[in-house]
C-alpha positions, 0 to 999 in steps of 0.5 A: 446512513453510516459508512461501511468502514475500510482500513489500509495501511502503508509503510513508511520504509523505501519510496512509493512507486508508481505500483503503489499509486495506481495498486492503491493510492489511487483507489484510497482517492475514490473511496474516501468518498464513499466509505469511513475510511482510516489509512494508516502509516504503519511505522511499528510494522515498519520496525520488524525489518527496518530497527534503524530509525535514523530516517523514520520521521523523514519517511513519515513526513515524505509519505504523508506528502505523497499521500495528501498530494495524490488526493487524499483529503484530512476531512474525507478520511483519517489519515493517522500514523499507527505509534500515535494510536496506542490503543492499537498495541493494547489490543494487539496484546489481547488478540496475541493470547488468542494467536498460536506459534504454529500458525504464525510460522506458517505464514508466508510473509513469515517464512519470506521474511525469514529468508531474507534477513536470517539474522533477524527473525524477531518476535515481531516479525513473528507476530506481524499478522497480530498486529495487522488484526489489531489495525483493522479491528480496532476501528472494526473496518469490514472492508480491507484493500489489498492485492493477493499476496496479503490475503492469507493476513486477512483471513488470520484478521478473521480468525482472531477476531472470530476467536475473541467473539467466541471467547469473550463476546461478539465485539468485532465484525468480520472484515473482507478483503476488498477490491475496489475495482476488480481488474487491478492494475498489477504495475510490473518492473521494468526490467521484467522480473517481477512487481515494481518494488520500494527498495529492490530493482530501483532502475527498474522501478518508478518512483513518485519522487524522481525527477524528469530526467531519471523517469525518462532515463528509466525507461529508455533502459526497459527491456524489449525486445526485437519486435514481433515477427508475425501480425497479432503476435503475442506480447511478451510479458515485459513488452505487455507491461510497456503498452499497460503503462501507457494505456495508464498515462498516454491518450487513448489515440497514442496507445492505439497507434502503437499497438496497430504498430506491433500488430503490423510488425513495424513498432519501433520500441525507441519511439514507443518508449520516448513517448511512454516517457514523455507521457510519465513525465507529464503525469508524475511530476505535477504529483513529485512537486504537491508531494515536495512542497506538503512534506516541506510545510512541517507545521501543515504535516504535523497539524494533518498527522494531529487530527488523523491521531485525534480521530483514529484515538477516539475510534478506537477508544471506542472498541477498546472499551468494548474489548476490556468489558467482553474480557473482563478487565473494566475494574472501575 
């Protein structure tokens, strides 16, 4: 029986953090046994906001090492680099003919990027959702694991695919936004200001590459308050986040003990953060060391990238043959 196809991507910009791991990577590892998974390092996408490519190759190698370290298996999934699959660019061209300036300008992420980078409002930034649609449709994926902030892009992918099917012929299935776990883990920054980030608030974000002492120092500085003043009080968001992190990396009895201390108004946040820091170090250190070893083995990384390229191109070419025939540009 054929497995359903899944597509997801990650940009090789900044450093992978704990939110990336619990929000996406951990689920990818679970999904590779259940679905026909394509996981893409989207280097073309990164060029829309990071045109300086001096660090790009090193970033791709480091990211590949981290993806292998968390448990992705090139024999179970297709792990590849976007620019190794030129078929994506050709499909992107066709889909651009079916996308319109007005709808692209209304995209929430485009508006955000324009505010953040007013000096770099390039065509690639405007057509980012079209390239993202090509990433998905080139493999005719039906499930796309995304967070809330990306659901608009999946809807646009469905629109582009539907327009193609209606204008030419039925080639593309309609992809759905997909959550492996209905209770998705949302990892907030340690300063309580928002989600962990690849680039902003670096001292409030736990990166998979952080060394043990840096992890301890970041958690030591995490935002807290003076503690509850009445039993069973509602936790502020930044305190709830610390307990959320503890639930992910500490033993259940450890979490229960600090929950009881909070509910009884005797919690000592310094003790809690010290315990959380040690449990976080024990959790993150093996991933970090594996990732460093993988990234340092250039021949292994090249082999993994090559295997992924060949599998991804075979899938993409099969779709592109159907696309060319539907459009009518198959002349031989």
